[in-house]
ROZA-81580 format. One record per residue: residue number from 1; x, y, z of N, C-alpha, C, CB in turn; chain. Coordinates in nm, 2 decimals. Each point is the difference from the previous one (the first is absolute). Glycine has a CB too. Example, Ala and Ser with C-alpha at 12.3 -4.5 7.8 and 13.67 -1.06 7.14 Angstrom:
  pos     npx     npy     npz    capx    capy    capz     cpx     cpy     cpz    cbpx    cbpy    cbpz  unit
    1    1.32   -0.57    0.78   -0.09    0.12    0.00    0.09    0.12    0.00   -0.19   -0.12    0.12     A
    2    0.15    0.23   -0.19    0.09    0.11    0.00   -0.08    0.11    0.08    0.12   -0.06   -0.22     A
END
This chain:
  pos     npx     npy     npz    capx    capy    capz     cpx     cpy     cpz    cbpx    cbpy    cbpz  unit
    1   -3.90    1.09   -1.07    0.03   -0.04    0.12   -0.16   -0.01    0.07    0.27    0.12   -0.01     A
    2   -0.37   -0.05   -0.08   -0.12    0.02    0.09   -0.08   -0.12   -0.04   -0.01    0.25    0.01     A
    3    0.05   -0.34   -0.09   -0.07   -0.15    0.01    0.07   -0.07    0.14   -0.02   -0.03   -0.30     A
    4    0.10    0.05    0.34    0.05   -0.06    0.11   -0.14    0.02    0.15    0.30    0.07   -0.13     A
    5   -0.31    0.03    0.11   -0.12    0.03    0.10   -0.14   -0.03   -0.02    0.14    0.16    0.05     A
    6   -0.17   -0.16   -0.15   -0.17    0.00   -0.06   -0.05   -0.11    0.07    0.01    0.07   -0.24     A
    7    0.03   -0.15    0.26   -0.08   -0.15    0.09   -0.02    0.05    0.16    0.15   -0.22   -0.15     A
    8   -0.10    0.27    0.17    0.00    0.10    0.19   -0.13    0.10    0.03    0.29    0.06   -0.02     A
    9   -0.38   -0.12    0.10   -0.11    0.02    0.05    0.00   -0.02    0.15   -0.08   -0.05   -0.22     A
   10   -0.06    0.14    0.27    0.00   -0.01    0.16   -0.13   -0.15    0.00    0.07    0.34    0.10     A
   11   -0.07   -0.39   -0.03   -0.05   -0.12   -0.01   -0.16    0.01    0.09    0.27   -0.12   -0.04     A
   12   -0.28    0.27    0.06   -0.12    0.01    0.05   -0.09    0.09   -0.07    0.10   -0.05    0.20     A
   13   -0.03    0.09   -0.33   -0.09    0.08   -0.10   -0.12   -0.07   -0.06    0.19    0.12   -0.06     A
   14   -0.19   -0.22    0.00   -0.11   -0.02   -0.07   -0.12   -0.04    0.08    0.15   -0.06   -0.17     A
   15   -0.11   -0.02    0.29   -0.09    0.01    0.11   -0.08    0.10    0.03    0.14   -0.11    0.07     A
   16   -0.04    0.22   -0.05   -0.05    0.12    0.06   -0.10    0.06   -0.17    0.26    0.07    0.25     A
   17   -0.22   -0.10   -0.35   -0.05    0.09   -0.08   -0.19   -0.08   -0.05    0.33    0.10   -0.10     A
   18   -0.29   -0.25    0.14   -0.12   -0.08   -0.01   -0.09    0.08    0.12    0.11   -0.26   -0.08     A
   19   -0.07    0.25    0.21   -0.13    0.02    0.06   -0.02    0.15    0.01    0.02   -0.22    0.11     A
   20    0.06    0.33   -0.17   -0.08    0.10   -0.02   -0.09    0.00   -0.11    0.16    0.08    0.10     A
   21   -0.13   -0.14   -0.22   -0.12   -0.04   -0.05   -0.12   -0.04    0.00    0.14    0.01   -0.02     A
   22   -0.11   -0.10    0.13   -0.15   -0.08    0.07   -0.07    0.12    0.08    0.12   -0.27    0.04     A
   23   -0.05    0.34    0.02   -0.06    0.07    0.10   -0.08    0.13   -0.05    0.18   -0.09    0.15     A
   24   -0.10    0.13   -0.29   -0.02    0.12   -0.05   -0.14    0.02   -0.05    0.22    0.00   -0.05     A
   25   -0.31   -0.07    0.09   -0.12   -0.03   -0.02   -0.09    0.06    0.09    0.09   -0.17   -0.09     A
   26   -0.01    0.17    0.23   -0.08    0.05    0.11    0.04    0.18    0.06   -0.02   -0.30    0.07     A
   27    0.10    0.34   -0.20    0.07    0.14    0.03   -0.01    0.05   -0.15    0.20   -0.05    0.23     A
   28   -0.34    0.12   -0.29   -0.04    0.03   -0.09    0.08    0.12   -0.04   -0.20   -0.13    0.06     A
   29    0.20    0.23    0.06    0.07    0.09   -0.02    0.14    0.02   -0.04   -0.16    0.04    0.12     A
   30    0.23   -0.13   -0.09    0.14   -0.04   -0.03    0.03   -0.04   -0.11    0.02   -0.05    0.16     A
   31   -0.10   -0.02   -0.24   -0.03   -0.05   -0.10    0.00    0.11   -0.13   -0.12   -0.18    0.16     A
   32    0.01    0.28   -0.09   -0.05    0.12   -0.11    0.13    0.08    0.01   -0.27    0.03    0.04     A
   33    0.32    0.00    0.03    0.12    0.07    0.01    0.15   -0.04   -0.02   -0.14    0.09    0.13     A
   34    0.13   -0.21   -0.21    0.13   -0.11   -0.02    0.12    0.03    0.11   -0.04    0.00   -0.27     A
   35    0.00   -0.08    0.40    0.06    0.01    0.12    0.07   -0.13    0.02   -0.17    0.16    0.09     A
   36    0.12   -0.27   -0.16    0.03   -0.12    0.05    0.14   -0.03   -0.01   -0.21   -0.07   -0.04     A
   37    0.25    0.14   -0.04    0.22   -0.03    0.01    0.02    0.08    0.13    0.12    0.02   -0.31     A
   38   -0.18    0.09    0.38    0.06    0.04    0.09   -0.05   -0.05    0.11    0.06    0.16   -0.11     A
   39   -0.19   -0.26    0.12   -0.02   -0.11    0.11    0.12   -0.11    0.01   -0.27    0.03   -0.05     A
   40    0.32   -0.10   -0.09    0.08   -0.09    0.00    0.14    0.06    0.03   -0.14   -0.13   -0.16     A
   41    0.16    0.25    0.15    0.14    0.05    0.06    0.01    0.03    0.14    0.04    0.10   -0.20     A
   42   -0.16   -0.09    0.22    0.00    0.03    0.18    0.03   -0.13    0.06   -0.18    0.19    0.02     A
   43    0.07   -0.29   -0.06    0.03   -0.15    0.04    0.13   -0.07   -0.01   -0.22   -0.01   -0.06     A
   44    0.25    0.05   -0.05    0.17   -0.06   -0.05    0.13    0.06    0.11   -0.09    0.01   -0.31     A
   45    0.03    0.06    0.32    0.10    0.11    0.11   -0.02   -0.03    0.13    0.00    0.19   -0.13     A
   46   -0.11   -0.23    0.14   -0.01   -0.05    0.19    0.03   -0.20    0.00   -0.28    0.24    0.09     A
   47    0.33   -0.28   -0.19    0.03   -0.16    0.01    0.16    0.02   -0.03   -0.25   -0.15   -0.12     A
   48    0.33    0.05    0.17    0.17    0.01    0.01    0.00   -0.04   -0.16    0.11   -0.11    0.31     A
   49    0.02    0.13   -0.32    0.03    0.00   -0.19    0.05   -0.12    0.02    0.08    0.24   -0.12     A
   50   -0.15   -0.32    0.04    0.05   -0.14   -0.04    0.05   -0.02   -0.18   -0.17   -0.09    0.22     A
   51    0.28    0.13   -0.22    0.03   -0.01   -0.14    0.05   -0.15   -0.07    0.06    0.27    0.05     A
   52   -0.13   -0.27   -0.12    0.06   -0.16   -0.05    0.02    0.00   -0.17   -0.16   -0.15    0.21     A
   53    0.21    0.04   -0.28   -0.02   -0.01   -0.12   -0.10   -0.08   -0.06    0.20    0.05    0.02     A
   54   -0.20   -0.18    0.03   -0.15   -0.11   -0.02   -0.07   -0.01    0.11    0.10   -0.16   -0.15     A
   55   -0.24    0.15    0.11   -0.07   -0.03    0.11    0.02   -0.11    0.09   -0.14    0.11   -0.14     A
   56    0.17   -0.22    0.06    0.04   -0.09    0.07    0.15   -0.01    0.10   -0.16   -0.08   -0.20     A
   57    0.24    0.19    0.20    0.09    0.05    0.12   -0.05    0.03    0.10    0.12    0.06   -0.12     A
   58   -0.20   -0.01    0.11   -0.08    0.07    0.13   -0.07   -0.12    0.11   -0.07    0.22   -0.18     A
   59   -0.04   -0.26    0.09   -0.10   -0.10    0.03    0.06   -0.13    0.05   -0.14    0.11   -0.18     A
   60    0.27   -0.14    0.17    0.05   -0.15   -0.01    0.05    0.02    0.15    0.09   -0.06   -0.28     A
   61   -0.06    0.13    0.30    0.08    0.04    0.15   -0.08    0.01    0.11    0.15    0.12   -0.10     A
   62   -0.29   -0.07    0.07   -0.11    0.03    0.11   -0.08   -0.10    0.03   -0.01    0.20   -0.05     A
   63   -0.03   -0.20    0.17   -0.05   -0.11    0.07   -0.17    0.05   -0.05    0.23   -0.06    0.24     A
   64   -0.31   -0.03   -0.17   -0.17    0.02   -0.03   -0.01    0.11    0.08   -0.10   -0.24   -0.04     A
   65    0.15    0.27    0.18   -0.07    0.09    0.12    0.07    0.12   -0.08   -0.02   -0.14    0.27     A
   66    0.17    0.15   -0.34    0.05    0.08   -0.01   -0.09    0.10   -0.17    0.24   -0.16    0.19     A
   67   -0.26    0.08   -0.27   -0.09    0.04   -0.09   -0.15    0.07    0.03    0.14   -0.17   -0.10     A
   68   -0.18    0.07    0.21   -0.14    0.06    0.05    0.00    0.14    0.04   -0.05   -0.21    0.08     A
   69    0.19    0.22    0.01    0.01    0.14    0.07    0.01    0.12   -0.13    0.14   -0.12    0.23     A
   70   -0.03    0.06   -0.32   -0.02    0.09   -0.14   -0.12    0.05   -0.02    0.13   -0.11   -0.11     A
   71   -0.20    0.03    0.07   -0.16    0.01   -0.05   -0.06    0.10    0.11   -0.03   -0.26   -0.12     A
   72    0.03    0.23    0.25   -0.10    0.09    0.08    0.09    0.13   -0.03   -0.13   -0.16    0.21     A
   73    0.27    0.18   -0.18    0.09    0.15    0.01   -0.05    0.08   -0.17    0.29   -0.13    0.18     A
   74   -0.33    0.05   -0.28   -0.05    0.06   -0.09   -0.12    0.06    0.03    0.12   -0.11   -0.13     A
   75   -0.20    0.04    0.15   -0.15    0.03    0.03    0.00    0.11    0.08   -0.09   -0.22   -0.02     A
   76    0.14    0.22    0.13    0.01    0.12    0.08    0.04    0.14   -0.05    0.05   -0.17    0.13     A
   77    0.06    0.15   -0.22    0.08    0.11   -0.06   -0.09    0.03   -0.09    0.23   -0.06    0.03     A
   78   -0.30    0.00   -0.13   -0.08    0.05   -0.11   -0.15    0.06    0.07    0.13   -0.19   -0.18     A
   79   -0.15    0.12    0.28   -0.12    0.09    0.05    0.01    0.10    0.09   -0.10   -0.17   -0.02     A
   80    0.26    0.24    0.11    0.01    0.10    0.01    0.03    0.08   -0.10    0.02   -0.08    0.16     A
   81    0.06    0.05   -0.26   -0.02    0.10   -0.15   -0.07    0.02   -0.02    0.09   -0.05   -0.09     A
   82   -0.22    0.00    0.05   -0.10    0.04   -0.06   -0.10    0.08    0.10    0.04   -0.19   -0.16     A
   83   -0.01    0.19    0.31   -0.07    0.10    0.06    0.09    0.13    0.06   -0.16   -0.20    0.05     A
   84    0.29    0.18   -0.06    0.06    0.08    0.01    0.00    0.10   -0.15    0.12   -0.17    0.20     A
   85   -0.13    0.15   -0.32    0.00    0.05   -0.12   -0.14    0.08   -0.01    0.17   -0.20   -0.10     A
   86   -0.28    0.11    0.14   -0.13    0.02   -0.02    0.00    0.19    0.12   -0.11   -0.36   -0.04     A
   87    0.15    0.30    0.16    0.02    0.13    0.09    0.06    0.08   -0.08    0.02   -0.09    0.21     A
   88    0.09    0.11   -0.20    0.08    0.13   -0.06   -0.07    0.07   -0.17    0.26   -0.12    0.14     A
   89   -0.35    0.02   -0.17   -0.06    0.06   -0.11   -0.15    0.06    0.02    0.14   -0.17   -0.12     A
   90   -0.20    0.12    0.21   -0.07    0.12    0.04    0.02    0.13    0.08   -0.09   -0.17   -0.05     A
   91    0.21    0.13    0.15    0.03    0.10    0.07    0.05    0.12   -0.11    0.07   -0.16    0.22     A
   92    0.00    0.12   -0.29    0.05    0.11   -0.12   -0.14    0.07   -0.09    0.25   -0.16   -0.03     A
   93   -0.33    0.07    0.02   -0.10    0.04   -0.07   -0.09    0.13    0.08    0.02   -0.25   -0.09     A
   94    0.01    0.21    0.22   -0.05    0.13    0.07    0.05    0.11    0.04   -0.09   -0.13    0.06     A
   95    0.20    0.12   -0.09    0.10    0.16   -0.03   -0.02    0.04   -0.08    0.16   -0.03    0.06     A
END
C-alpha cells in the first residue's frame, strides 16, 4: 500500500529547500546549530499546501503571473523563516 503514495509531495518543498541552502551563507549561527531544517519547516508552514504527484501536474496549470507570485511567496516565507528562527535562537541563548 505504501507504494501508492510515495510519489506525492508538496510542490513548494524543493524550491524552499533550494532557497534555504542559498540563504544559509547569511546565517552562520543557524548553520552552526544545524537549524536549516527548522527554517525550511517554518517557511513551508507559511505557504499554502499544494500536493502533487508530478511537477508538471502543477506547473502546467499555472499562468506566468501565478508562477511569479508563487516564487515571491516562497522568497518571502523563507526570509521570514530565517529571521524568525534566528531571533528565537538568540532569545533562547540569552535565557
